[in-house]
C-alpha positions as CSV (number, residue, x, y, z in Angstrom):
1,N,3.1,-25.1,95.1
2,C,4.6,-21.7,95.9
3,C,1.4,-19.8,95.7
4,T,-1.1,-22.1,97.4
5,P,-3.3,-20.1,99.7
6,S,-2.8,-20.7,103.4
7,S,-3.4,-18.8,106.7
8,F,-2.6,-15.1,106.4
9,S,0.4,-13.9,108.2
10,M,1.9,-10.4,108.4
11,S,5.5,-11.6,108.7
12,P,7.1,-13.5,105.7
13,K,7.6,-17.2,105.9
14,W,10.8,-18.8,104.9
15,S,11.4,-22.4,103.8
16,L,13.8,-24.5,101.8
17,N,10.8,-26.2,100.4
18,Q,10.2,-23.1,98.2
19,L,13.5,-23.9,96.3
20,L,12.9,-27.7,96.3
21,F,9.2,-28.0,95.6
22,G,7.8,-24.5,94.8
23,T,6.4,-23.8,91.3
24,F,5.5,-20.5,89.7
25,P,2.1,-20.3,88.2
26,S,2.2,-20.4,84.4
27,T,0.0,-17.3,84.3
28,V,2.8,-15.4,86.0
29,I,5.6,-16.7,83.7
30,V,3.8,-16.6,80.4
31,G,0.8,-14.3,80.7
32,T,2.5,-11.6,82.7
33,L,6.3,-11.6,82.7
34,L,6.9,-12.5,79.0
35,E,4.2,-10.0,77.9
36,D,5.4,-7.3,80.2
37,I,5.8,-4.1,78.2
38,A,8.3,-2.7,80.7
39,L,10.5,-5.7,80.1
40,L,10.3,-5.2,76.4
41,R,11.1,-1.5,76.8
42,L,14.1,-2.5,79.0
43,V,15.4,-5.0,76.4
44,Y,15.3,-2.2,73.8
45,L,16.9,0.5,76.0
46,L,19.7,-1.7,77.4
47,P,21.7,-1.9,74.2
48,L,21.5,1.9,73.8
49,L,22.6,2.3,77.4
50,F,25.5,-0.2,77.2
51,S,26.7,1.3,73.9
52,F,27.0,4.7,75.7
53,I,28.7,3.1,78.8
54,Y,31.3,1.2,76.8
55,A,32.2,4.4,74.8
56,M,32.4,6.5,78.0
57,V,34.6,4.0,79.8
58,H,37.0,4.0,76.8
59,K,37.1,7.8,76.7
60,I,37.7,8.0,80.4
61,L,40.5,5.5,80.4
62,Q,42.0,7.0,77.3
63,K,42.3,10.4,79.1
64,T,43.2,9.3,82.6
65,S,45.3,6.1,82.3
66,T,48.8,6.0,80.8
67,E,48.7,2.2,81.1
68,Y,45.6,2.0,78.9
69,I,47.1,4.4,76.4
70,A,50.2,2.3,76.2
71,I,48.2,-0.8,75.1
72,K,48.8,-0.9,71.3
73,Q,46.6,-3.8,70.4
74,S,43.0,-2.6,69.9
75,N,41.6,-6.0,70.9
76,R,43.3,-5.7,74.2
77,K,41.7,-2.3,74.8
78,I,38.3,-3.8,74.0
79,V,38.9,-6.6,76.6
80,V,39.9,-4.0,79.3
81,V,36.7,-2.0,78.5
82,H,34.6,-5.1,78.9
83,H,36.2,-6.1,82.2
84,T,35.7,-2.6,83.5
85,V,32.0,-2.4,82.6
86,E,31.4,-6.0,83.8
87,A,33.0,-5.1,87.2
88,L,30.9,-2.0,87.5
89,V,27.6,-3.5,86.5
90,L,27.9,-6.8,88.4
91,T,29.0,-4.9,91.6
92,S,26.1,-2.5,91.3
93,I,23.4,-5.0,90.8
94,F,24.7,-7.7,93.2
95,P,22.9,-6.5,96.4
96,V,19.4,-6.0,94.8
97,Y,19.8,-9.1,92.7
98,T,20.7,-11.2,95.7
99,Y,17.8,-9.9,97.7
100,N,15.3,-10.8,94.9
101,M,16.9,-14.3,94.5
102,I,16.5,-15.0,98.2
103,I,12.9,-13.8,98.1
104,A,12.0,-15.9,95.0
105,N,13.8,-19.1,96.2
106,F,13.3,-19.2,99.9
107,Q,10.3,-17.1,100.9
108,V,6.9,-18.8,100.9
109,H,4.5,-16.9,98.5
110,E,0.8,-17.3,99.4
111,E,-0.5,-15.3,96.4
112,A,0.7,-15.2,92.8
113,D,1.0,-11.4,92.8
114,E,3.6,-11.6,95.6
115,V,6.2,-13.2,93.4
116,L,5.5,-11.2,90.3
117,S,7.6,-8.1,91.0
118,T,10.4,-10.3,92.3
119,L,10.6,-12.5,89.2
120,S,10.3,-9.4,87.0
121,A,13.3,-7.8,88.7
122,I,15.3,-11.1,88.4
123,I,14.6,-11.4,84.7
124,K,15.6,-7.8,84.1
125,F,18.9,-8.3,85.9
126,S,19.5,-11.5,83.9
127,A,18.7,-9.7,80.7
128,A,21.4,-7.1,81.4
129,I,24.0,-9.8,82.1
130,L,23.1,-11.7,78.9
131,L,23.3,-8.5,76.9
132,M,26.9,-7.9,78.2
133,Y,27.8,-11.4,77.1
134,M,26.3,-10.8,73.6
135,M,28.2,-7.5,73.2
136,E,31.4,-9.3,74.3
137,L,30.8,-12.1,71.8
138,A,30.2,-9.5,69.0
139,S,33.3,-7.3,69.8
140,R,36.0,-9.9,70.6
141,F,36.4,-11.1,67.0
142,E,40.2,-10.5,67.0
143,E,42.0,-13.3,68.7
144,P,38.7,-14.9,70.0
145,R,39.0,-17.0,73.1
146,L,37.2,-20.3,72.4
147,I,36.6,-21.0,76.0
148,I,34.8,-17.7,76.4
149,I,32.8,-18.1,73.2
150,V,31.6,-21.5,74.3
151,H,30.7,-20.3,77.8
152,H,28.9,-17.1,76.7
153,F,27.1,-18.8,73.9
154,L,25.8,-21.6,76.1
155,T,24.6,-19.0,78.7
156,C,22.8,-16.9,76.1
157,F,21.3,-19.9,74.4
158,D,20.0,-21.1,77.7
159,G,18.3,-17.7,78.0
160,F,16.6,-18.4,74.7
161,L,15.4,-21.8,75.9
162,V,13.7,-20.1,78.8
163,I,11.7,-18.0,76.4
164,Q,11.0,-21.1,74.2
165,F,10.0,-23.3,77.2
166,P,8.8,-20.9,79.9
167,T,8.3,-23.4,82.7
168,T,9.2,-23.2,86.4
169,V,12.2,-25.4,86.2
170,M,13.6,-23.5,83.3
171,V,13.1,-20.1,84.9
172,K,14.5,-21.2,88.3
173,T,17.6,-22.9,87.0
174,A,18.5,-20.4,84.3
175,C,18.2,-17.4,86.7
176,I,20.3,-19.2,89.3
177,M,23.1,-19.8,86.8
178,I,23.0,-16.2,85.6
179,Y,22.8,-14.9,89.1
180,F,26.1,-16.6,90.0
181,V,27.8,-14.5,87.3
182,T,27.6,-11.6,89.8
183,F,30.1,-13.4,92.0
184,E,32.7,-12.8,89.2
185,A,32.7,-9.1,89.9
186,L,35.9,-9.2,91.9
187,T,37.5,-11.3,89.2
188,F,36.9,-8.6,86.7
189,V,38.1,-6.0,89.2
190,G,41.4,-8.0,89.4
191,L,41.7,-8.2,85.6
192,F,41.1,-4.4,85.4
193,M,43.7,-3.8,88.1
194,Y,46.2,-6.0,86.2
195,R,45.9,-3.8,83.1
196,I,45.5,-0.4,84.6
197,F,47.4,-0.6,87.9
198,P,49.9,-3.4,87.3
199,G,52.4,-2.1,89.9
200,S,49.9,-1.7,92.7
201,K,50.1,-3.9,95.8
202,L,46.4,-4.4,95.6
203,T,46.4,-5.9,92.2
204,P,47.7,-9.4,93.0
205,K,45.5,-9.4,96.2
206,S,42.4,-8.6,94.2
207,I,43.2,-11.3,91.7
208,V,43.6,-13.9,94.5
209,A,40.4,-12.7,96.2
210,G,38.5,-13.1,93.0
211,M,39.9,-16.6,92.5
212,I,38.8,-17.6,96.0
213,I,35.3,-16.3,95.6
214,F,35.0,-17.7,92.1
215,G,36.2,-21.1,93.2
216,I,34.0,-21.3,96.2
217,T,30.8,-20.2,94.5
218,R,31.0,-22.6,91.6
219,P,30.1,-25.8,93.6
220,L,27.4,-23.7,95.4
221,Q,26.0,-22.9,91.9
222,L,25.9,-26.6,91.0
223,L,24.2,-27.5,94.3
224,W,21.6,-24.7,94.0
225,V,20.7,-25.7,90.4
226,G,20.5,-29.4,91.4
227,A,18.2,-28.6,94.2
228,A,15.9,-26.5,92.0
229,A,16.0,-29.1,89.2
230,F,15.5,-32.3,91.1
231,G,13.8,-31.2,94.3
232,S,10.3,-31.4,92.6
233,L,11.2,-33.9,89.9
234,N,8.2,-36.0,90.8
235,D,5.8,-33.1,90.6
236,E,3.4,-33.4,87.6
237,H,4.0,-29.8,86.7
238,I,7.8,-30.3,86.3
239,V,9.0,-31.3,82.8
240,K,11.7,-33.9,83.6
241,W,13.8,-33.6,80.5
242,Q,14.1,-29.9,81.1
243,A,15.3,-30.5,84.6
244,I,17.9,-33.0,83.5
245,M,19.0,-30.8,80.6
246,Q,19.5,-27.8,82.8
247,F,21.5,-29.7,85.4
248,C,23.8,-31.2,82.6
249,L,24.2,-27.7,81.2
250,C,25.1,-26.4,84.6
251,C,27.7,-29.2,85.0
252,I,29.3,-28.2,81.6
253,M,29.3,-24.5,82.6
254,T,30.8,-25.1,86.0
255,T,33.5,-27.2,84.5
256,I,34.4,-24.4,82.0
257,Q,34.3,-21.8,84.8
258,L,36.6,-23.9,87.0
259,W,39.0,-24.4,84.1
260,T,39.3,-20.6,83.7
261,L,40.9,-20.5,87.2
262,K,44.0,-21.6,85.3
263,I,43.8,-18.4,83.4
264,H,43.5,-16.3,86.5
265,Y,46.3,-18.2,88.2
266,S,48.5,-17.5,85.1
267,I,47.6,-13.8,85.3
268,W,48.4,-13.7,89.0
269,R,51.9,-15.2,88.3
270,R,52.5,-12.7,85.5
271,C,51.4,-9.9,87.8
272,I,54.1,-11.0,90.4
273,R,56.8,-11.4,87.8
274,K,55.9,-8.2,85.9
275,K,57.2,-6.1,88.8
276,N,60.7,-7.4,88.0
277,S,60.6,-6.8,84.2
278,V,59.9,-3.9,81.9
279,N,59.7,-5.9,78.6
280,E,56.0,-5.8,77.9
281,N,56.5,-7.8,74.6
282,I,57.8,-10.8,76.5
283,F,54.7,-10.9,78.7
284,Y,52.4,-10.4,75.7
285,E,53.8,-13.4,74.1
286,E,53.5,-15.4,77.4
287,E,49.8,-14.3,77.6
288,L,49.1,-15.7,74.2
289,K,50.9,-18.9,75.0
290,E,49.3,-19.5,78.4
291,E,45.8,-18.4,77.3
292,G,46.0,-20.7,74.4
293,S,46.9,-23.6,76.7
294,A,43.8,-22.7,78.8
295,D,41.6,-23.5,75.8
296,F,43.3,-26.9,75.6
297,P,40.1,-29.0,76.0
298,F,38.5,-27.2,73.0
299,F,41.6,-26.5,70.8
300,G,42.7,-30.1,71.4
301,I,39.5,-31.4,69.8
302,L,39.8,-29.0,66.9
303,K,43.4,-30.0,66.3
304,L,42.4,-33.6,66.4
305,V,39.7,-33.0,63.8
306,D,42.2,-31.2,61.5
307,S,44.7,-34.0,61.8
308,L,42.1,-36.6,60.9
309,R,41.2,-34.5,57.8
310,L,44.8,-34.2,56.7
311,L,45.2,-38.0,57.3
312,Q,42.1,-38.7,55.3
313,G,43.3,-36.5,52.4
314,A,46.7,-38.2,52.4
315,V,45.1,-41.6,52.2
316,G,42.8,-40.5,49.5
317,H,45.7,-39.4,47.3
């Protein structure tokens, strides 16, 4: 266990066993973290803060960016605002979030109180990311992207499962999956650059850099979650079905995330070609076509269901 007393040492101890076999005391997860008034206060204040941030980003872009003003579709402006806020927030919290994740997963904790502040910080960062996802789900009702809806819904639902089943394996694996969202910061920077600075030489470079970081970190996410889920599977304190469920969910999420690389690659191609064309309408139509094809695994299923219904109706008549 992560908090089993041992010989006192002034310097911190580090071990991979903390990730594989360490467990957080239930009193820390349930009795302290989930009843933390500061966490409840943060959950209340974050929506107010983000509402102000989204409005301010829109106002600033509306006054300073001709490219943003030129966007006629309101849903496209909403997407730009989301990408801007996500890039700012994920970049800002990444260093502290990473520090706390390393402490929680790899430092040996000899007392329960040692891990309390670390877990509290991780959960607060995770709550901020989940809230951004919820706000994006609520605002992108025009031309919704099914692949984004499925990804964000699964992520937010997994956060609910942590509250419903507050065990070590649920907290560990869910926080790992949400933490890896921070590695998408450069991806959102590239998407922001594509809309606001389409002619800049840095735009295609930022998109490529985001794709590389995004692609490299997805397998690492799967390995980290797998280690946390199965490392202590034989421990009597670990609920096995939760570990298996979380790993399967991570596999689904990783597959969806890797599939979105096709979207980023399409955007990079359009960014290169856009320099040689001034017809924005052509590229808007191409975006709709290519983004629709990126949702193929989901739209393909929906089209198949619709076809079967039509066929059933024809046979019935």
